C-alpha positions in Angstrom: -18.6 22.8 -6.7 -21.8 24.6 -7.7 -23.0 24.5 -11.3 -21.8 28.1 -11.7 -18.2 26.9 -11.3 -18.5 24.4 -14.1 -19.1 24.6 -17.9 -20.8 21.9 -19.9 -20.3 20.7 -23.4 -21.1 17.4 -25.2 -21.8 15.7 -21.9 -18.5 16.7 -20.4 -18.0 18.7 -17.3 -14.8 20.6 -16.7 -13.4 23.2 -14.3 -12.8 26.4 -16.3 -9.1 27.0 -16.3 -6.3 25.6 -14.2 -6.5 21.8 -13.7 -9.5 20.4 -15.5 -11.2 17.2 -14.6 -13.3 15.6 -17.3 -15.8 12.8 -16.5 -16.5 10.9 -19.7 -18.9 8.0 -20.2 -17.3 4.7 -21.2 -13.7 3.6 -21.0 -10.9 5.5 -22.5 -9.5 3.3 -25.2 -6.2 5.2 -25.1 -5.7 4.6 -21.4 -2.0 4.8 -20.6 -0.2 1.6 -19.7 -0.6 1.0 -15.9 -2.4 -0.8 -13.2 -5.7 1.1 -13.5 -6.1 -0.1 -17.1 -5.7 -3.8 -16.1 -8.4 -3.8 -13.4 -12.0 -4.8 -14.1 -13.6 -2.0 -16.1 -16.5 0.2 -15.1 -18.4 3.0 -16.7 -16.4 6.1 -16.3 -12.9 7.5 -17.1 -11.5 10.6 -15.5 -9.0 12.7 -17.4 -6.9 15.4 -15.7 -5.8 18.3 -17.9 -3.6 21.3 -17.6 -4.9 23.6 -20.3 -5.0 21.4 -23.4 -2.4 18.9 -22.1 -3.8 15.6 -20.7 -1.5 14.6 -17.8 -3.3 11.5 -16.6 -6.3 9.3 -16.7 -8.0 6.9 -14.3 -11.1 4.8 -14.4 -13.4 4.2 -11.4 -11.0 1.5 -10.1 -9.0 4.5 -8.9 -10.5 4.0 -5.4 -7.9 2.8 -2.9 -7.9 2.0 0.9 -5.1 1.1 3.2 -4.6 -1.4 6.0 -1.6 -0.3 8.2 0.8 -2.1 10.6 0.2 0.1 13.7 -0.6 -1.8 16.9 -3.1 -0.7 19.5 -0.4 1.1 21.5 0.1 3.7 18.7 -1.0 7.0 20.0 -0.8 10.6 18.7 -1.7 13.8 20.7 -3.2 11.8 23.5 -5.4 9.6 21.3 -4.9 5.9 20.5 -7.3 5.2 17.6 -5.9 2.1 16.1 -7.3 -0.6 18.4 -7.1 -3.9 16.4 -7.1 -2.3 12.9 -3.6 -3.5 12.1 -3.5 -5.9 9.1 -1.7 -8.3 11.5 -4.6 -8.5 13.9 -7.8 -7.2 12.3 -10.8 -9.6 12.2 -11.1 -10.2 8.5 -14.4 -11.9 9.1 -16.0 -8.9 10.7 -19.3 -8.3 8.8 -18.9 -4.5 8.8 -15.4 -4.6 7.3 -16.4 -7.2 4.7 -19.5 -5.2 3.7 -17.5 -2.0 3.4 -14.8 -3.6 1.1 -17.4 -5.5 -0.9 -19.4 -2.3 -1.6 -16.3 -0.5 -2.7 -15.3 -3.2 -5.1 -13.5 -3.1 -7.4 -11.0 -1.4 -5.0 -7.3 -1.4 -4.4 -6.2 -2.5 -0.9 -2.8 -1.1 -0.1 -1.1 -3.1 2.7 1.7 -1.1 4.2 2.7 2.0 6.2 5.3 3.6 8.4 6.5 0.3 10.0 7.0 -1.4 6.7 10.8 -1.3 6.9 10.8 -3.2 10.2 8.6 -6.2 9.1 10.2 -9.6 8.8 8.5 -12.2 6.6 8.3 -15.6 8.4 9.0 -17.7 5.4 11.8 -20.2 4.6 14.6 -18.9 2.4 14.8 -19.9 -1.2 17.8 -22.2 -0.3 15.6 -24.0 2.2 16.9 -22.4 5.4 14.3 -22.1 8.2 12.3 -18.8 8.5 14.2 -16.0 10.3 13.2 -15.3 13.8 10.9 -12.3 14.2 9.2 -10.6 17.1 5.9 -8.9 17.5 5.7 -5.1 17.3 6.6 -3.5 20.6 7.1 0.0 21.9 10.7 1.4 21.8 11.2 5.0 22.9 14.6 5.1 21.3 13.3 4.3 17.8 12.4 7.2 15.5 8.9 5.6 15.0 8.5 4.6 18.6 8.3 0.8 17.8 10.5 -2.1 17.0 9.8 -5.6 15.6 7.1 -6.9 13.3 6.4 -10.3 11.9 4.2 -11.3 8.9 3.5 -15.0 8.9 2.6 -16.7 5.7 -0.7 -17.9 7.3 -1.7 -14.2 7.8 -0.5 -13.4 4.2 -2.7 -16.2 2.9 -5.7 -14.8 5.0 -5.2 -11.3 3.6 -5.1 -12.6 0.0 -8.2 -14.8 0.5 -10.0 -11.7 2.0 -9.4 -9.8 -1.3 -10.2 -12.8 -3.4 -13.6 -13.1 -1.7 -14.5 -9.5 -1.8 -13.1 -8.2 -5.1 -10.1 -6.1 -4.0 -6.7 -6.0 -5.6 -3.6 -5.9 -3.4 -0.7 -3.5 -3.5 1.9 -4.5 -0.9 4.7 -2.4 0.6 7.9 -4.3 0.8 10.6 -3.9 3.5 13.6 -2.1 1.9 15.5 -0.3 4.7 15.5 -3.4 6.9 18.0 -5.0 4.5 20.7 -2.5 5.0 23.3 -2.1 7.7 22.6 0.3 10.6 24.7 2.1 13.2 23.7 3.0 16.8 24.8 6.7 16.5 22.2 7.5 13.8 18.9 5.6 13.9 18.0 6.9 10.4 21.3 5.8 8.7 21.3 2.8 6.4 24.4 1.7 4.4 26.2 -1.2 2.8 24.7 -3.6 0.2 21.0 -4.4 0.4 20.3 -7.9 1.8 17.1 -8.8 -0.1 17.1 -12.5 0.9 14.0 -12.3 3.1 12.1 -10.1 0.5 13.1 -12.6 -2.2 11.8 -15.5 -0.2 8.5 -13.7 0.4 8.1 -12.9 -3.3 8.9 -16.5 -4.3 6.2 -17.7 -1.8 3.7 -15.2 -3.3 4.5 -16.3 -6.8 4.2 -20.0 -6.0 0.8 -19.3 -4.4 -0.2 -17.6 -7.6 -1.6 -14.6 -5.8 -2.6 -11.9 -8.3 -0.8 -9.0 -6.7 -1.5 -5.7 -8.5 1.8 -4.1 -7.5 4.5 -3.7 -4.9 6.0 -0.6 -3.2 9.6 -0.8 -2.3 10.1 0.7 1.2 8.0 3.4 2.9 9.1 6.9 2.2 12.8 6.1 2.4 13.9 8.5 -0.3 13.3 11.8 1.6 15.6 13.4 4.1 15.9 11.0 7.0 12.8 9.2 5.6 10.0 8.2 7.8 12.0 5.7 9.8 15.2 5.4 7.8 17.0 6.8 4.8 18.4 4.3 2.3 21.5 4.9 0.2 21.0 6.5 -3.2 
């Protein structure tokens, strides 16, 4: 906005009326408990106000980028832009990618997306059973999202975590929720029964044993809205 749309006082800029955003030098010592307060600190804190009520704060670690699951075959409106950008296939040693993430650091890297609830983690169970079978992502015209399958190996999970350790990003990972429920052929969005979390648990146990400093986990991808993106889990 132009300077005429702002007012200034004591080094603080704010939008006059409505939702005000204040950029204040230094860290807010009253930062609410949450992930943003636990990241490496930088020089500014942003407060969001409605009138006199502060409804949230962030610091400059607020920046977040996403790597998705979509394969090269994912197309919309005649365009197929994903190429090899999937977290499963992206070249993590590509200088352009590494430079971009490094220059954004500290930054949150969110790993997830629409196909989250189809992904199988190729890791042995906590009881020592072999890893479950899993297939690569392939097109399926009968699926609400147009794809089936998806396999995250622990080798790739190790590579993604090393990528962030090298470049100064913190990981937020989207866990498969809907995939652990029963399905029925007559309704591709329906999920029911009791959640089978065995594969998710094995993945989390592997992650803990590796001591990866995961910033946070999401549970499912938009599964709490009508139909959801690809599934609707029980309440």
